[in-house]
C-alpha positions as CSV (number, residue, x, y, z in Angstrom):
1,M,-7.8,19.4,-1.6
2,N,-7.1,22.0,-4.9
3,G,-5.5,20.7,-8.4
4,S,-6.2,18.0,-11.0
5,F,-6.1,14.4,-10.1
6,H,-2.9,12.7,-11.9
7,H,-1.2,8.9,-11.3
8,E,0.3,6.9,-13.9
9,S,-0.3,3.0,-12.6
10,V,2.2,1.1,-12.2
11,L,3.1,-2.4,-13.9
12,A,-0.3,-1.9,-15.5
13,M,-0.1,-4.4,-18.3
14,E,1.7,-6.9,-16.0
15,V,-1.3,-6.8,-13.7
16,V,-3.7,-7.1,-16.2
17,D,-1.7,-9.8,-17.4
18,F,-1.8,-12.2,-14.5
19,L,-5.0,-11.4,-12.7
20,R,-6.8,-12.2,-16.2
21,P,-10.0,-10.1,-16.5
22,A,-13.0,-11.3,-18.3
23,P,-16.5,-10.4,-18.5
24,G,-18.2,-12.3,-15.1
25,R,-15.2,-12.3,-12.9
26,T,-15.3,-9.7,-10.3
27,F,-12.2,-8.2,-8.8
28,L,-11.7,-6.0,-5.8
29,D,-9.1,-3.0,-6.1
30,G,-8.0,-2.3,-3.0
31,T,-6.0,0.9,-3.6
32,L,-8.4,2.6,-6.3
33,G,-6.1,5.7,-6.5
34,G,-6.5,7.0,-10.6
35,G,-8.7,4.2,-11.3
36,G,-5.6,3.3,-13.7
37,H,-5.7,-0.7,-13.0
38,S,-9.5,-0.7,-12.6
39,A,-9.9,1.1,-16.2
40,L,-8.1,-1.9,-17.9
41,L,-9.7,-4.3,-15.9
42,L,-13.2,-2.7,-16.5
43,K,-12.3,-2.7,-20.5
44,A,-11.7,-6.1,-20.6
45,G,-15.1,-6.5,-19.0
46,A,-14.6,-7.4,-15.6
47,R,-16.9,-5.8,-12.8
48,V,-14.8,-4.0,-9.9
49,I,-14.8,-3.0,-6.4
50,G,-12.8,0.0,-5.9
51,F,-12.0,0.8,-2.4
52,D,-10.0,4.1,-1.5
53,R,-9.5,6.1,2.2
54,D,-8.7,9.6,0.4
55,P,-12.2,11.3,-1.2
56,E,-10.2,13.1,-3.5
57,A,-9.4,10.3,-4.9
58,L,-12.4,8.4,-5.4
59,T,-14.2,11.1,-6.7
60,H,-11.8,11.6,-9.4
61,S,-12.4,7.7,-10.3
62,R,-15.8,7.5,-10.1
63,K,-16.3,10.2,-12.9
64,K,-13.4,8.5,-15.0
65,L,-15.2,5.1,-15.1
66,E,-18.7,6.0,-14.8
67,P,-18.7,5.0,-18.4
68,Y,-19.0,1.8,-17.0
69,G,-21.9,2.1,-15.0
70,K,-23.0,-0.6,-12.6
71,Q,-19.8,-2.6,-13.8
72,F,-17.9,-0.3,-11.3
73,T,-18.5,0.0,-7.8
74,G,-16.4,2.8,-5.4
75,V,-16.1,2.5,-2.0
76,E,-14.6,4.6,0.6
77,G,-13.0,2.7,2.9
78,N,-9.8,1.0,4.1
79,Y,-9.0,-2.0,1.8
80,A,-8.6,-3.6,5.2
81,D,-12.4,-3.3,6.0
82,A,-13.1,-4.8,2.4
83,P,-14.4,-8.0,3.0
84,T,-16.7,-7.0,5.8
85,I,-18.0,-4.5,3.6
86,L,-18.3,-6.8,-0.1
87,S,-20.0,-9.0,2.6
88,G,-23.0,-6.5,2.8
89,L,-23.1,-5.6,-0.4
90,G,-23.8,-9.6,-1.0
91,I,-20.2,-10.4,-2.4
92,G,-19.1,-13.4,-0.8
93,Q,-16.0,-14.0,-3.3
94,V,-14.0,-12.9,-5.4
95,D,-11.7,-13.7,-8.8
96,G,-9.2,-11.4,-7.9
97,V,-7.6,-8.9,-5.5
98,L,-5.2,-5.7,-6.6
99,L,-3.1,-3.9,-3.8
100,D,-1.2,-0.8,-5.4
101,L,0.4,0.2,-2.0
102,G,2.6,3.2,-0.8
103,V,1.2,6.8,-2.0
104,S,-0.2,8.3,-5.4
105,S,1.6,10.7,-7.5
106,H,-0.9,12.5,-6.6
107,Q,-0.8,13.0,-3.3
108,L,3.3,13.4,-3.5
109,D,2.7,16.2,-5.4
110,T,0.2,18.0,-3.7
111,A,1.6,20.2,-1.2
112,D,-1.2,20.8,1.3
113,R,-1.4,17.1,2.0
114,G,1.8,17.3,3.4
115,F,3.7,14.1,2.1
116,S,6.8,15.6,0.8
117,F,9.1,17.6,2.3
118,Q,10.3,19.2,-1.5
119,R,7.0,20.9,-1.1
120,E,5.5,23.8,1.7
121,G,2.3,22.3,3.0
122,P,0.8,21.6,6.5
123,L,1.9,18.5,8.4
124,D,-0.9,16.0,7.7
125,M,0.1,13.5,5.8
126,R,-3.2,11.3,6.1
127,M,-4.5,9.0,3.0
128,S,-8.4,10.3,4.4
129,T,-10.1,13.1,6.2
130,I,-10.1,11.3,9.4
131,G,-7.2,10.6,12.5
132,I,-4.1,11.7,13.8
133,T,-2.3,13.9,11.7
134,A,2.1,13.4,11.0
135,S,2.0,17.6,13.2
136,D,0.0,15.8,16.1
137,L,2.7,12.5,16.1
138,V,5.7,14.6,16.2
139,N,4.5,17.7,18.4
140,T,2.8,15.4,21.0
141,A,4.6,11.7,20.2
142,E,7.6,11.0,23.6
143,A,11.1,11.0,22.4
144,S,11.2,6.9,22.8
145,E,8.2,6.8,20.5
146,L,9.2,9.1,18.1
147,A,12.6,6.9,17.7
148,R,10.8,4.4,17.4
149,I,8.7,4.8,14.7
150,F,11.6,6.4,12.8
151,R,13.9,2.9,13.1
152,E,10.9,0.7,12.5
153,Y,9.4,2.4,9.3
154,G,12.2,4.2,8.1
155,D,15.5,2.2,9.1
156,E,16.2,5.7,9.9
157,P,20.1,5.2,11.7
158,R,20.1,8.3,13.4
159,A,16.6,8.1,14.8
160,I,17.4,8.7,18.3
161,Q,19.2,11.8,17.3
162,F,16.1,13.1,14.7
163,A,13.7,12.1,17.9
164,A,16.0,14.8,20.5
165,R,16.1,17.4,17.9
166,I,12.5,17.4,17.7
167,I,11.9,17.3,21.0
168,R,14.3,20.5,21.5
169,A,12.8,22.2,18.7
170,R,8.8,21.8,19.6
171,Q,9.2,22.9,23.2
172,K,9.8,26.7,21.5
173,A,6.8,26.5,19.4
174,P,4.7,23.7,17.6
175,I,6.1,22.2,14.1
176,T,4.0,22.3,12.1
177,S,4.9,22.7,8.3
178,T,6.7,20.2,6.0
179,R,9.5,22.6,5.0
180,E,9.7,23.6,9.2
181,L,10.6,19.6,9.5
182,A,12.6,19.2,7.2
183,E,15.2,21.7,8.0
184,L,15.0,20.8,11.0
185,I,16.1,17.0,10.2
186,A,18.7,18.4,7.5
187,A,20.3,21.2,10.2
188,G,22.8,22.4,7.0
189,R,23.2,18.5,5.9
190,S,23.1,18.0,1.9
191,G,23.8,14.9,-0.8
192,P,22.0,12.7,-3.3
193,R,19.3,11.7,-0.7
194,H,17.9,14.1,2.0
195,P,18.2,13.5,5.1
196,A,14.4,14.2,6.2
197,T,13.3,11.1,3.0
198,R,13.2,8.3,5.7
199,V,11.5,10.4,8.5
200,F,8.9,12.0,6.3
201,Q,8.3,7.7,5.4
202,A,8.7,6.6,8.4
203,L,5.8,9.3,9.7
204,R,3.4,8.1,6.7
205,I,3.4,4.6,7.6
206,A,2.6,5.5,11.4
207,V,0.0,8.1,10.6
208,N,-1.7,5.8,8.1
209,D,-1.0,2.2,10.0
210,E,0.0,0.9,6.4
211,L,1.6,-2.2,7.9
212,G,-0.9,-2.7,9.9
213,S,-3.7,-2.6,7.2
214,L,-1.7,-5.2,5.4
215,E,-1.1,-7.6,7.8
216,R,-4.7,-8.0,8.3
217,A,-5.7,-7.7,5.3
218,L,-3.0,-10.4,3.8
219,P,-5.2,-13.2,5.6
220,A,-8.7,-11.6,4.6
221,F,-8.0,-11.4,1.2
222,T,-7.2,-15.1,1.3
223,N,-10.7,-16.1,2.7
224,L,-12.0,-14.1,0.0
225,L,-10.2,-15.3,-2.9
226,A,-12.5,-17.9,-5.0
227,P,-10.8,-21.0,-6.0
228,G,-8.1,-20.5,-8.3
229,G,-8.9,-16.4,-7.7
230,R,-5.0,-14.8,-8.1
231,L,-4.0,-11.5,-5.5
232,A,-1.5,-9.4,-6.7
233,A,0.3,-7.1,-4.8
234,I,2.5,-4.0,-5.7
235,T,5.0,-2.7,-3.0
236,F,7.5,0.3,-3.0
237,H,9.6,-0.4,0.1
238,S,11.0,-2.9,2.1
239,L,8.9,-2.9,5.0
240,E,5.8,-3.6,2.8
241,D,8.0,-6.2,0.4
242,R,9.0,-8.0,3.1
243,I,5.8,-8.6,4.5
244,V,3.7,-9.6,1.4
245,K,6.4,-12.1,0.7
246,H,7.3,-13.8,4.0
247,F,3.1,-14.4,4.1
248,F,3.0,-15.5,0.2
249,R,6.4,-17.6,0.8
250,R,4.7,-19.7,3.9
251,H,1.6,-19.8,2.4
252,S,3.0,-21.1,-1.0
253,L,5.5,-23.9,0.0
254,V,4.5,-27.5,-0.8
255,E,6.7,-28.8,2.3
256,I,8.3,-27.5,5.4
257,D,11.5,-29.0,6.7
258,D,13.5,-28.1,9.8
259,P,16.5,-29.9,10.9
260,T,15.3,-32.0,13.8
261,W,13.1,-33.7,11.6
262,P,13.9,-37.2,9.7
263,S,12.6,-35.7,6.6
264,A,10.4,-32.3,5.1
265,R,6.7,-32.8,6.1
266,P,3.7,-31.4,4.2
267,N,3.0,-28.4,4.4
268,P,-0.5,-27.5,6.2
269,D,-0.8,-24.0,5.8
270,L,-0.1,-24.5,2.2
271,L,-2.9,-21.8,0.2
272,F,-1.7,-21.0,-2.8
273,N,0.1,-21.5,-6.1
274,A,3.3,-19.0,-6.2
275,L,2.9,-17.6,-9.4
276,T,5.9,-15.0,-9.1
277,P,8.9,-16.9,-7.9
278,R,10.8,-13.5,-7.6
279,S,9.0,-10.1,-7.2
280,V,8.1,-8.4,-11.0
281,T,9.5,-5.2,-11.9
282,A,9.1,-2.9,-13.8
283,S,10.8,-2.5,-17.3
284,P,13.3,-0.1,-18.5
285,E,11.1,1.8,-20.8
286,E,8.8,2.1,-18.4
287,I,11.0,3.3,-15.3
288,E,12.3,6.2,-18.2
289,R,8.5,7.2,-19.0
290,N,7.4,7.0,-15.2
291,P,10.8,7.4,-12.3
292,R,8.6,6.0,-9.4
293,S,8.1,2.8,-11.1
294,R,11.6,2.2,-10.2
295,S,10.6,0.7,-6.6
296,A,7.7,-0.7,-7.4
297,R,7.9,-4.7,-7.1
298,L,5.2,-7.0,-8.1
299,R,4.6,-10.2,-6.6
300,V,1.1,-12.6,-7.9
301,V,-0.2,-15.9,-6.4
302,E,-3.3,-17.9,-7.2
303,R,-5.9,-19.7,-4.4
304,L,-5.2,-23.2,-5.1
305,K,-8.7,-25.0,-5.9
306,S,-8.1,-27.8,-3.6
307,T,-7.6,-26.3,-0.3
308,Q,-9.7,-25.8,2.6
309,R,-8.3,-23.7,5.0
310,E,-9.6,-21.0,6.1
311,F,-8.2,-17.8,8.3
312,S,-10.1,-16.8,11.2
313,L,-10.8,-13.2,11.7
């Protein structure tokens, strides 16, 4: 992997305002990336344990945050496994958790990572250095599985058509590069949105099990939060945002209702106070400075101090 690491953290000041870092407080940054969010938390005096599956990102952030000494701990791994790993470090609870989901600017802009159809590179798309690649999926998955991935993870209306096109092409030769796949999907079409956009998103999500990791992590992080602790999640597409929104809503409604009930009832799954009834989005100034922040959505909840409920993991 080559090139200097660069990534501009989105909604950075909003995250700091919600998480309230201070000396004596410990935070989990589940998606360390370039270390921008963690740097702000550390600057305020907090302790941060940062996770990232990308060894290049971890190397960069460890060097960047080295001046904070033992205040910062960098761990290579999936954020969904963080509670178990933290337990091994003797940390049972934290005061806040941050998830900045999706792919980093550096990963998108580095051709040999294979995330972007705008740059020629190997069809990889892994956030780590292990596991199946996008090329593995494209060249071995059945047509029905490819169509499911494109439909469920990319909301692609031509999922079946694109899957069939891939099957026909790979019978002649394996599909191994980003440009080869992009041109195969585009097949002469043009427009403001590249036809391969949704396919590339879907393959990336499938390769990295992004939605599965998120669904496993949210209940685990709930148990990890100390009473009054806050969980902040930044999403960049509707699939992630839907998972976060529904989980937060299900556990922050004080009462639940049903048409067959005589009246509303207390919510037995109440765990949070919702701090962002609507998602927080980037300001026009931030969007102008960093266009990739346009699709960012921040949602934050606070763990109630009186609940005793825990998830069985």
